[in-house]
N, CA, C, O and the ligand as a Tripos MOL2 file, in Angstrom:
@<TRIPOS>MOLECULE
protein
  261   259    66     0     0
PROTEIN
NO_CHARGES

@<TRIPOS>ATOM
      1 N          84.5430  109.2780  106.1370 N.3       1 MET1
      2 CA         85.1220  108.9300  104.8610 C.3       1 MET1
      3 C          86.2900  107.9830  105.1090 C.2       1 MET1
      4 O          86.7940  107.8890  106.2280 O.2       1 MET1
      5 N          86.7180  107.2830  104.0630 N.am      2 LYS2
      6 CA         87.8250  106.3330  104.1680 C.3       2 LYS2
      7 C          89.1130  106.9730  103.6690 C.2       2 LYS2
      8 O          89.0880  107.7920  102.7500 O.2       2 LYS2
      9 N          90.2370  106.6000  104.2700 N.am      3 ALA3
     10 CA         91.5490  107.0850  103.8400 C.3       3 ALA3
     11 C          92.5840  105.9900  104.0870 C.2       3 ALA3
     12 O          92.5920  105.3580  105.1440 O.2       3 ALA3
     13 N          93.4540  105.7740  103.1020 N.am      4 TRP4
     14 CA         94.5880  104.8750  103.3030 C.3       4 TRP4
     15 C          95.6430  105.6540  104.0570 C.2       4 TRP4
     16 O          96.0410  106.7350  103.6230 O.2       4 TRP4
     17 N          96.1080  105.1200  105.1920 N.am      5 GLN5
     18 CA         97.0210  105.8650  106.0420 C.3       5 GLN5
     19 C          98.2650  105.0570  106.4040 C.2       5 GLN5
     20 O          98.2130  103.8580  106.6760 O.2       5 GLN5
     21 N          99.3870  105.7810  106.3920 N.am      6 PHE6
     22 CA        100.6680  105.2440  106.8520 C.3       6 PHE6
     23 C         100.7270  105.4430  108.3620 C.2       6 PHE6
     24 O         100.5300  106.5540  108.8540 O.2       6 PHE6
     25 N         100.9990  104.3660  109.0950 N.am      7 GLU7
     26 CA        100.9970  104.4400  110.5570 C.3       7 GLU7
     27 C         102.3530  104.1470  111.1820 C.2       7 GLU7
     28 O         102.5320  104.3280  112.3860 O.2       7 GLU7
     29 N         103.3180  103.6940  110.3700 N.am      8 GLY8
     30 CA        104.6380  103.4370  110.9350 C.3       8 GLY8
     31 C         105.4690  102.5510  110.0290 C.2       8 GLY8
     32 O         104.9300  101.7870  109.2280 O.2       8 GLY8
     33 N         106.7880  102.6550  110.1580 N.am      9 THR9
     34 CA        107.7150  101.8950  109.3330 C.3       9 THR9
     35 C         107.4890  100.3920  109.4940 C.2       9 THR9
     36 O         107.3470   99.8850  110.6060 O.2       9 THR9
     37 N         107.4590   99.6980  108.3640 N.am     10 GLY10
     38 CA        107.3150   98.2540  108.3880 C.3      10 GLY10
     39 C         105.8890   97.7770  108.5200 C.2      10 GLY10
     40 O         105.6380   96.5720  108.5100 O.2      10 GLY10
     41 N         104.9400   98.7050  108.6440 N.am     11 LYS11
     42 CA        103.5330   98.3330  108.7400 C.3      11 LYS11
     43 C         102.8640   98.5730  107.3970 C.2      11 LYS11
     44 O         103.1800   99.5500  106.7180 O.2      11 LYS11
     45 N         101.9390   97.6950  107.0000 N.am     12 PRO12
     46 CA        101.2040   97.9760  105.7630 C.3      12 PRO12
     47 C         100.2910   99.1810  105.9790 C.2      12 PRO12
     48 O          99.8410   99.4270  107.0980 O.2      12 PRO12
     49 N         100.0130   99.9390  104.8980 N.am     13 ILE13
     50 CA         99.0860  101.0580  105.0630 C.3      13 ILE13
     51 C          97.7100  100.5020  105.4100 C.2      13 ILE13
     52 O          97.3570   99.3910  105.0130 O.2      13 ILE13
     53 N          96.9370  101.2950  106.1600 N.am     14 SER14
     54 CA         95.6450  100.8480  106.6680 C.3      14 SER14
     55 C          94.5260  101.6960  106.0840 C.2      14 SER14
     56 O          94.6710  102.9080  105.9180 O.2      14 SER14
     57 N          93.3950  101.0400  105.7700 N.am     15 LEU15
     58 CA         92.1990  101.7570  105.3060 C.3      15 LEU15
     59 C          91.3950  102.1220  106.5470 C.2      15 LEU15
     60 O          90.7510  101.2680  107.1580 O.2      15 LEU15
     61 N          91.4390  103.4040  106.9110 N.am     16 ASN16
     62 CA         90.8160  103.8790  108.1500 C.3      16 ASN16
     63 C          89.6300  104.7920  107.8650 C.2      16 ASN16
     64 O          89.5610  105.4390  106.8190 O.2      16 ASN16
     65 N          88.7070  104.8320  108.8050 N.am     17 GLU17
     66 CA         87.6210  105.7990  108.7750 C.3      17 GLU17
     67 C          88.1520  107.0850  109.4020 C.2      17 GLU17
     68 O          88.6590  107.0610  110.5240 O.2      17 GLU17
     69 N          88.0400  108.2120  108.6870 N.am     18 VAL18
     70 CA         88.5300  109.4970  109.1940 C.3      18 VAL18
     71 C          87.4090  110.5240  109.1040 C.2      18 VAL18
     72 O          86.4890  110.3480  108.3050 O.2      18 VAL18
     73 N          87.4560  111.5840  109.8930 N.am     19 PRO19
     74 CA         86.4000  112.6060  109.8470 C.3      19 PRO19
     75 C          86.3770  113.3470  108.5120 C.2      19 PRO19
     76 O          87.4120  113.5470  107.8760 O.2      19 PRO19
     77 N          85.1740  113.7490  108.1050 N.am     20 GLU20
     78 CA         85.0520  114.6030  106.9200 C.3      20 GLU20
     79 C          85.7780  115.9180  107.2170 C.2      20 GLU20
     80 O          85.6350  116.4590  108.3130 O.2      20 GLU20
     81 N          86.5540  116.4440  106.2590 N.am     21 PRO21
     82 CA         87.2470  117.7130  106.5140 C.3      21 PRO21
     83 C          86.2670  118.8770  106.5870 C.2      21 PRO21
     84 O          85.2590  118.9020  105.8820 O.2      21 PRO21
     85 N          86.5740  119.8260  107.4390 N.am     22 VAL22
     86 CA         85.7680  121.0470  107.5910 C.3      22 VAL22
     87 C          86.6700  122.2230  107.2300 C.2      22 VAL22
     88 O          87.7270  122.3970  107.8360 O.2      22 VAL22
     89 N          86.2600  123.0440  106.2360 N.am     23 PRO23
     90 CA         87.1280  124.1590  105.8330 C.3      23 PRO23
     91 C          87.1930  125.2360  106.9070 C.2      23 PRO23
     92 O          86.1960  125.5470  107.5580 O.2      23 PRO23
     93 N          88.3800  125.7970  107.0780 N.am     24 GLY24
     94 CA         88.5600  126.9310  107.9640 C.3      24 GLY24
     95 C          88.3510  128.2190  107.1850 C.2      24 GLY24
     96 O          88.0260  128.1720  105.9990 O.2      24 GLY24
     97 N          88.5260  129.3490  107.8150 N.am     25 PRO25
     98 CA         88.3700  130.6320  107.1260 C.3      25 PRO25
     99 C          89.3000  130.7280  105.9190 C.2      25 PRO25
    100 O          90.5010  130.4820  106.0400 O.2      25 PRO25
    101 N          88.7540  131.0820  104.7600 N.am     26 GLY26
    102 CA         89.5500  131.2280  103.5430 C.3      26 GLY26
    103 C          89.9250  129.9190  102.8840 C.2      26 GLY26
    104 O          90.7210  129.9220  101.9450 O.2      26 GLY26
    105 N          89.3850  128.7950  103.3390 N.am     27 GLU27
    106 CA         89.6890  127.4840  102.7830 C.3      27 GLU27
    107 C          88.4580  126.8960  102.1020 C.2      27 GLU27
    108 O          87.3350  127.3290  102.3600 O.2      27 GLU27
    109 N          88.6700  125.9130  101.2360 N.am     28 VAL28
    110 CA         87.5780  125.1780  100.6060 C.3      28 VAL28
    111 C          87.8610  123.6860  100.7570 C.2      28 VAL28
    112 O          89.0060  123.2880  100.9700 O.2      28 VAL28
    113 N          86.8340  122.8750  100.6480 N.am     29 VAL29
    114 CA         86.9760  121.4190  100.6020 C.3      29 VAL29
    115 C          86.5980  120.9880   99.1960 C.2      29 VAL29
    116 O          85.5300  121.3520   98.7030 O.2      29 VAL29
    117 N          87.4580  120.2190   98.5450 N.am     30 ILE30
    118 CA         87.2230  119.7220   97.1880 C.3      30 ILE30
    119 C          86.8410  118.2530   97.2800 C.2      30 ILE30
    120 O          87.5030  117.4710   97.9630 O.2      30 ILE30
    121 N          85.7590  117.8820   96.5830 N.am     31 ASP31
    122 CA         85.2920  116.4980   96.5660 C.3      31 ASP31
    123 C          86.1740  115.7010   95.6060 C.2      31 ASP31
    124 O          86.0170  115.7960   94.3880 O.2      31 ASP31
    125 N          87.1040  114.9140   96.1570 N.am     32 VAL32
    126 CA         88.0460  114.1240   95.3660 C.3      32 VAL32
    127 C          87.4780  112.7230   95.1860 C.2      32 VAL32
    128 O          87.0940  112.0740   96.1600 O.2      32 VAL32
    129 N          87.4230  112.2570   93.9410 N.am     33 LYS33
    130 CA         86.8730  110.9270   93.6450 C.3      33 LYS33
    131 C          87.9030  109.8230   93.8690 C.2      33 LYS33
    132 O          87.5500  108.7110   94.2620 O.2      33 LYS33
    133 N          89.1780  110.1310   93.6180 N.am     34 ALA34
    134 CA         90.2260  109.1270   93.7900 C.3      34 ALA34
    135 C          91.5680  109.8230   93.9420 C.2      34 ALA34
    136 O          91.7560  110.9320   93.4430 O.2      34 ALA34
    137 N          92.5070  109.1720   94.6350 N.am     35 ALA35
    138 CA         93.8570  109.6990   94.7910 C.3      35 ALA35
    139 C          94.8440  108.5430   94.6450 C.2      35 ALA35
    140 O          94.6930  107.4990   95.2800 O.2      35 ALA35
    141 N          95.8540  108.7420   93.8040 N.am     36 GLY36
    142 CA         96.8430  107.6990   93.5880 C.3      36 GLY36
    143 C          98.0950  107.9380   94.4040 C.2      36 GLY36
    144 O          98.4160  109.0700   94.7660 O.2      36 GLY36
    145 N          98.7970  106.8510   94.6880 N.am     37 LEU37
    146 CA        100.0910  106.9440   95.3550 C.3      37 LEU37
    147 C         101.1610  107.2020   94.3110 C.2      37 LEU37
    148 O         101.0010  106.7990   93.1590 O.2      37 LEU37
    149 N         102.2420  107.8590   94.6800 N.am     38 CYS38
    150 CA        103.3880  108.0370   93.7960 C.3      38 CYS38
    151 C         104.6580  107.7430   94.5820 C.2      38 CYS38
    152 O         104.6040  107.3220   95.7370 O.2      38 CYS38
    153 N         105.8170  107.9730   93.9330 N.am     39 HIS39
    154 CA        107.0800  107.6470   94.5810 C.3      39 HIS39
    155 C         107.2970  108.4330   95.8750 C.2      39 HIS39
    156 O         108.0070  107.9650   96.7660 O.2      39 HIS39
    157 N         106.6920  109.6280   95.9910 N.am     40 SER40
    158 CA        106.8390  110.4050   97.2350 C.3      40 SER40
    159 C         106.2260  109.6570   98.4120 C.2      40 SER40
    160 O         106.8080  109.6110   99.4950 O.2      40 SER40
    161 N         105.0370  109.0650   98.1970 N.am     41 ASP41
    162 CA        104.4000  108.3030   99.2680 C.3      41 ASP41
    163 C         105.2540  107.1050   99.6480 C.2      41 ASP41
    164 O         105.4150  106.8040  100.8310 O.2      41 ASP41
    165 N         105.8020  106.4200   98.6500 N.am     42 ILE42
    166 CA        106.6520  105.2560   98.9040 C.3      42 ILE42
    167 C         107.8960  105.6780   99.6930 C.2      42 ILE42
    168 O         108.3200  104.9820  100.6160 O.2      42 ILE42
    169 N         108.4810  106.8360   99.3140 N.am     43 MET43
    170 CA        109.6710  107.3250  100.0260 C.3      43 MET43
    171 C         109.3400  107.5790  101.4950 C.2      43 MET43
    172 O         110.1020  107.1880  102.3790 O.2      43 MET43
    173 N         108.2040  108.2340  101.7600 N.am     44 TYR44
    174 CA        107.8240  108.4950  103.1540 C.3      44 TYR44
    175 C         107.7160  107.1740  103.9210 C.2      44 TYR44
    176 O         108.1620  107.0790  105.0650 O.2      44 TYR44
    177 N         107.1290  106.1690  103.2950 N.am     45 MET45
    178 CA        106.9480  104.8900  103.9870 C.3      45 MET45
    179 C         108.2840  104.1940  104.2150 C.2      45 MET45
    180 O         108.4660  103.5230  105.2310 O.2      45 MET45
    181 N         109.2440  104.3500  103.2550 N.am     46 GLU46
    182 CA        110.5500  103.7070  103.4010 C.3      46 GLU46
    183 C         111.4140  104.4300  104.4350 C.2      46 GLU46
    184 O         112.1020  103.7920  105.2320 O.2      46 GLU46
    185 N         111.3730  105.7770  104.4190 N.am     47 VAL47
    186 CA        112.1690  106.5580  105.3780 C.3      47 VAL47
    187 C         111.5740  106.4150  106.7640 C.2      47 VAL47
    188 O         112.2910  106.3360  107.7620 O.2      47 VAL47
    189 N         110.2540  106.3840  106.8090 N.am     48 GLY48
    190 CA        109.5840  106.1030  108.0590 C.3      48 GLY48
    191 C         109.2000  107.3220  108.8580 C.2      48 GLY48
    192 O         109.2630  108.4610  108.3960 O.2      48 GLY48
    193 N         108.7960  107.0240  110.0890 N.am     49 GLU49
    194 CA        108.2270  108.0780  110.9270 C.3      49 GLU49
    195 C         109.2390  109.1340  111.3340 C.2      49 GLU49
    196 O         108.8450  110.1760  111.8570 O.2      49 GLU49
    197 N         110.5490  108.9030  111.1120 N.am     50 VAL50
    198 CA        111.5500  109.9180  111.4220 C.3      50 VAL50
    199 C         111.2770  111.1830  110.6160 C.2      50 VAL50
    200 O         111.5030  112.2920  111.0980 O.2      50 VAL50
    201 N         110.7790  111.0110  109.3610 N.am     51 SER51
    202 CA        110.5260  112.1640  108.5070 C.3      51 SER51
    203 C         109.0970  112.6860  108.6390 C.2      51 SER51
    204 O         108.7420  113.6690  107.9880 O.2      51 SER51
    205 N         108.2860  112.0570  109.4560 N.am     52 MET52
    206 CA        106.8740  112.4360  109.5640 C.3      52 MET52
    207 C         106.6460  113.3000  110.7880 C.2      52 MET52
    208 O         106.9580  112.8860  111.9050 O.2      52 MET52
    209 N         106.1080  114.4940  110.5970 N.am     53 PRO53
    210 CA        105.8070  115.3230  111.7720 C.3      53 PRO53
    211 C         104.5920  114.8170  112.5380 C.2      53 PRO53
    212 O         104.3920  115.1850  113.6950 O.2      53 PRO53
    213 N         103.7840  113.9820  111.9060 N.am     54 PHE54
    214 CA        102.5870  113.4560  112.5510 C.3      54 PHE54
    215 C         102.2220  112.1310  111.8960 C.2      54 PHE54
    216 O         102.4670  111.9270  110.7070 O.2      54 PHE54
    217 N         101.6530  111.2620  112.6560 N.am     55 LEU55
    218 CA        101.1270  109.9890  112.1690 C.3      55 LEU55
    219 C          99.7770  109.7540  112.8240 C.2      55 LEU55
    220 O          99.5910  110.1760  113.9660 O.2      55 LEU55
    221 N          98.8390  109.1140  112.1740 N.am     56 PRO56
    222 CA         98.9480  108.5470  110.8420 C.3      56 PRO56
    223 C          98.9070  109.6260  109.7600 C.2      56 PRO56
    224 O          98.3600  110.7100  109.9650 O.2      56 PRO56
    225 N          99.4920  109.3120  108.6110 N.am     57 MET57
    226 CA         99.5460  110.2270  107.4800 C.3      57 MET57
    227 C          98.7140  109.6420  106.3500 C.2      57 MET57
    228 O          98.9660  108.5240  105.9000 O.2      57 MET57
    229 N          97.7170  110.4030  105.8900 N.am     58 THR58
    230 CA         96.8950  109.9620  104.7600 C.3      58 THR58
    231 C          97.7480  109.9730  103.4950 C.2      58 THR58
    232 O          98.4090  110.9640  103.1880 O.2      58 THR58
    233 N          97.7240  108.8750  102.7790 N.am     59 GLN59
    234 CA         98.5290  108.7160  101.5730 C.3      59 GLN59
    235 C          97.7600  109.1490  100.3290 C.2      59 GLN59
    236 O          96.5290  109.1610  100.3200 O.2      59 GLN59
    237 N          98.4950  109.5010   99.2860 N.am     60 GLY60
    238 CA         97.9060  109.8340   97.9980 C.3      60 GLY60
    239 C          97.6880  111.3130   97.8230 C.2      60 GLY60
    240 O          96.8930  111.9200   98.5410 O.2      60 GLY60
    241 N          98.3980  111.9070   96.8600 N.am     61 HIS61
    242 CA         98.1920  113.3240   96.5600 C.3      61 HIS61
    243 C          98.0710  113.5440   95.0600 C.2      61 HIS61
    244 O          98.1160  114.6840   94.5960 O.2      61 HIS61
    245 N          97.9160  112.4630   94.2930 N.am     62 GLU62
    246 CA         97.7060  112.5650   92.8390 C.3      62 GLU62
    247 C          96.1930  112.4240   92.6380 C.2      62 GLU62
    248 O          95.6890  111.3260   92.4020 O.2      62 GLU62
    249 N          95.4830  113.5430   92.7340 N.am     63 ASN63
    250 CA         94.0380  113.5130   92.8610 C.3      63 ASN63
    251 C          93.2840  113.6230   91.5410 C.2      63 ASN63
    252 O          93.7710  114.2110   90.5750 O.2      63 ASN63
    253 N          92.0740  113.0380   91.5180 N.am     64 ALA64
    254 CA         91.1400  113.1580   90.4050 C.3      64 ALA64
    255 C          89.7900  113.5600   90.9940 C.2      64 ALA64
    256 O          89.2510  112.8670   91.8570 O.2      64 ALA64
    257 N          89.2550  114.6700   90.5290 N.am     65 ALA65
    258 CA         87.9680  115.1550   91.0450 C.3      65 ALA65
    259 C          86.8320  114.7580   90.1130 C.2      65 ALA65
    260 O          85.6730  115.0770   90.3800 O.2      65 ALA65
    261 ZN        103.4090  112.7300   93.6920 Zn       66 ZN66
@<TRIPOS>BOND
     1     1     2 1
     2     2     3 1
     3     3     4 2
     4     3     5 am
     5     5     6 1
     6     6     7 1
     7     7     8 2
     8     7     9 am
     9     9    10 1
    10    10    11 1
    11    11    12 2
    12    11    13 am
    13    13    14 1
    14    14    15 1
    15    15    16 2
    16    15    17 am
    17    17    18 1
    18    18    19 1
    19    19    20 2
    20    19    21 am
    21    21    22 1
    22    22    23 1
    23    23    24 2
    24    23    25 am
    25    25    26 1
    26    26    27 1
    27    27    28 2
    28    27    29 am
    29    29    30 1
    30    30    31 1
    31    31    32 2
    32    31    33 am
    33    33    34 1
    34    34    35 1
    35    35    36 2
    36    35    37 am
    37    37    38 1
    38    38    39 1
    39    39    40 2
    40    39    41 am
    41    41    42 1
    42    42    43 1
    43    43    44 2
    44    43    45 am
    45    45    46 1
    46    46    47 1
    47    47    48 2
    48    47    49 am
    49    49    50 1
    50    50    51 1
    51    51    52 2
    52    51    53 am
    53    53    54 1
    54    54    55 1
    55    55    56 2
    56    55    57 am
    57    57    58 1
    58    58    59 1
    59    59    60 2
    60    59    61 am
    61    61    62 1
    62    62    63 1
    63    63    64 2
    64    63    65 am
    65    65    66 1
    66    66    67 1
    67    67    68 2
    68    67    69 am
    69    69    70 1
    70    70    71 1
    71    71    72 2
    72    71    73 am
    73    73    74 1
    74    74    75 1
    75    75    76 2
    76    75    77 am
    77    77    78 1
    78    78    79 1
    79    79    80 2
    80    79    81 am
    81    81    82 1
    82    82    83 1
    83    83    84 2
    84    83    85 am
    85    85    86 1
    86    86    87 1
    87    87    88 2
    88    87    89 am
    89    89    90 1
    90    90    91 1
    91    91    92 2
    92    91    93 am
    93    93    94 1
    94    94    95 1
    95    95    96 2
    96    95    97 am
    97    97    98 1
    98    98    99 1
    99    99   100 2
   100    99   101 am
   101   101   102 1
   102   102   103 1
   103   103   104 2
   104   103   105 am
   105   105   106 1
   106   106   107 1
   107   107   108 2
   108   107   109 am
   109   109   110 1
   110   110   111 1
   111   111   112 2
   112   111   113 am
   113   113   114 1
   114   114   115 1
   115   115   116 2
   116   115   117 am
   117   117   118 1
   118   118   119 1
   119   119   120 2
   120   119   121 am
   121   121   122 1
   122   122   123 1
   123   123   124 2
   124   123   125 am
   125   125   126 1
   126   126   127 1
   127   127   128 2
   128   127   129 am
   129   129   130 1
   130   130   131 1
   131   131   132 2
   132   131   133 am
   133   133   134 1
   134   134   135 1
   135   135   136 2
   136   135   137 am
   137   137   138 1
   138   138   139 1
   139   139   140 2
   140   139   141 am
   141   141   142 1
   142   142   143 1
   143   143   144 2
   144   143   145 am
   145   145   146 1
   146   146   147 1
   147   147   148 2
   148   147   149 am
   149   149   150 1
   150   150   151 1
   151   151   152 2
   152   151   153 am
   153   153   154 1
   154   154   155 1
   155   155   156 2
   156   155   157 am
   157   157   158 1
   158   158   159 1
   159   159   160 2
   160   159   161 am
   161   161   162 1
   162   162   163 1
   163   163   164 2
   164   163   165 am
   165   165   166 1
   166   166   167 1
   167   167   168 2
   168   167   169 am
   169   169   170 1
   170   170   171 1
   171   171   172 2
   172   171   173 am
   173   173   174 1
   174   174   175 1
   175   175   176 2
   176   175   177 am
   177   177   178 1
   178   178   179 1
   179   179   180 2
   180   179   181 am
   181   181   182 1
   182   182   183 1
   183   183   184 2
   184   183   185 am
   185   185   186 1
   186   186   187 1
   187   187   188 2
   188   187   189 am
   189   189   190 1
   190   190   191 1
   191   191   192 2
   192   191   193 am
   193   193   194 1
   194   194   195 1
   195   195   196 2
   196   195   197 am
   197   197   198 1
   198   198   199 1
   199   199   200 2
   200   199   201 am
   201   201   202 1
   202   202   203 1
   203   203   204 2
   204   203   205 am
   205   205   206 1
   206   206   207 1
   207   207   208 2
   208   207   209 am
   209   209   210 1
   210   210   211 1
   211   211   212 2
   212   211   213 am
   213   213   214 1
   214   214   215 1
   215   215   216 2
   216   215   217 am
   217   217   218 1
   218   218   219 1
   219   219   220 2
   220   219   221 am
   221   221   222 1
   222   222   223 1
   223   223   224 2
   224   223   225 am
   225   225   226 1
   226   226   227 1
   227   227   228 2
   228   227   229 am
   229   229   230 1
   230   230   231 1
   231   231   232 2
   232   231   233 am
   233   233   234 1
   234   234   235 1
   235   235   236 2
   236   235   237 am
   237   237   238 1
   238   238   239 1
   239   239   240 2
   240   239   241 am
   241   241   242 1
   242   242   243 1
   243   243   244 2
   244   243   245 am
   245   245   246 1
   246   246   247 1
   247   247   248 2
   248   247   249 am
   249   249   250 1
   250   250   251 1
   251   251   252 2
   252   251   253 am
   253   253   254 1
   254   254   255 1
   255   255   256 2
   256   255   257 am
   257   257   258 1
   258   258   259 1
   259   259   260 2
@<TRIPOS>SUBSTRUCTURE
     1 MET1         2 RESIDUE 1 A MET
     2 LYS2         6 RESIDUE 1 A LYS
     3 ALA3        10 RESIDUE 1 A ALA
     4 TRP4        14 RESIDUE 1 A TRP
     5 GLN5        18 RESIDUE 1 A GLN
     6 PHE6        22 RESIDUE 1 A PHE
     7 GLU7        26 RESIDUE 1 A GLU
     8 GLY8        30 RESIDUE 1 A GLY
     9 THR9        34 RESIDUE 1 A THR
    10 GLY10       38 RESIDUE 1 A GLY
    11 LYS11       42 RESIDUE 1 A LYS
    12 PRO12       46 RESIDUE 1 A PRO
    13 ILE13       50 RESIDUE 1 A ILE
    14 SER14       54 RESIDUE 1 A SER
    15 LEU15       58 RESIDUE 1 A LEU
    16 ASN16       62 RESIDUE 1 A ASN
    17 GLU17       66 RESIDUE 1 A GLU
    18 VAL18       70 RESIDUE 1 A VAL
    19 PRO19       74 RESIDUE 1 A PRO
    20 GLU20       78 RESIDUE 1 A GLU
    21 PRO21       82 RESIDUE 1 A PRO
    22 VAL22       86 RESIDUE 1 A VAL
    23 PRO23       90 RESIDUE 1 A PRO
    24 GLY24       94 RESIDUE 1 A GLY
    25 PRO25       98 RESIDUE 1 A PRO
    26 GLY26      102 RESIDUE 1 A GLY
    27 GLU27      106 RESIDUE 1 A GLU
    28 VAL28      110 RESIDUE 1 A VAL
    29 VAL29      114 RESIDUE 1 A VAL
    30 ILE30      118 RESIDUE 1 A ILE
    31 ASP31      122 RESIDUE 1 A ASP
    32 VAL32      126 RESIDUE 1 A VAL
    33 LYS33      130 RESIDUE 1 A LYS
    34 ALA34      134 RESIDUE 1 A ALA
    35 ALA35      138 RESIDUE 1 A ALA
    36 GLY36      142 RESIDUE 1 A GLY
    37 LEU37      146 RESIDUE 1 A LEU
    38 CYS38      150 RESIDUE 1 A CYS
    39 HIS39      154 RESIDUE 1 A HIS
    40 SER40      158 RESIDUE 1 A SER
    41 ASP41      162 RESIDUE 1 A ASP
    42 ILE42      166 RESIDUE 1 A ILE
    43 MET43      170 RESIDUE 1 A MET
    44 TYR44      174 RESIDUE 1 A TYR
    45 MET45      178 RESIDUE 1 A MET
    46 GLU46      182 RESIDUE 1 A GLU
    47 VAL47      186 RESIDUE 1 A VAL
    48 GLY48      190 RESIDUE 1 A GLY
    49 GLU49      194 RESIDUE 1 A GLU
    50 VAL50      198 RESIDUE 1 A VAL
    51 SER51      202 RESIDUE 1 A SER
    52 MET52      206 RESIDUE 1 A MET
    53 PRO53      210 RESIDUE 1 A PRO
    54 PHE54      214 RESIDUE 1 A PHE
    55 LEU55      218 RESIDUE 1 A LEU
    56 PRO56      222 RESIDUE 1 A PRO
    57 MET57      226 RESIDUE 1 A MET
    58 THR58      230 RESIDUE 1 A THR
    59 GLN59      234 RESIDUE 1 A GLN
    60 GLY60      238 RESIDUE 1 A GLY
    61 HIS61      242 RESIDUE 1 A HIS
    62 GLU62      246 RESIDUE 1 A GLU
    63 ASN63      250 RESIDUE 1 A ASN
    64 ALA64      254 RESIDUE 1 A ALA
    65 ALA65      258 RESIDUE 1 A ALA
    66 ZN66       261 GROUP 0 **** ****
């Protein structure tokens, strides 16, 4: 599947191929049709990798199923 990902401060977000998620015990996977960016995503990109526990970070959490 495709995901827009933040890879580091000053870099444009990248459209990357990522593995399909696999649910663990007690989890489900929801088929999301689209996800929008909001000010939180912009803040993460402006503050940069100092605030990120891991990179790359998939952007968009305003989902539409
Ligand atoms: Zn948001």
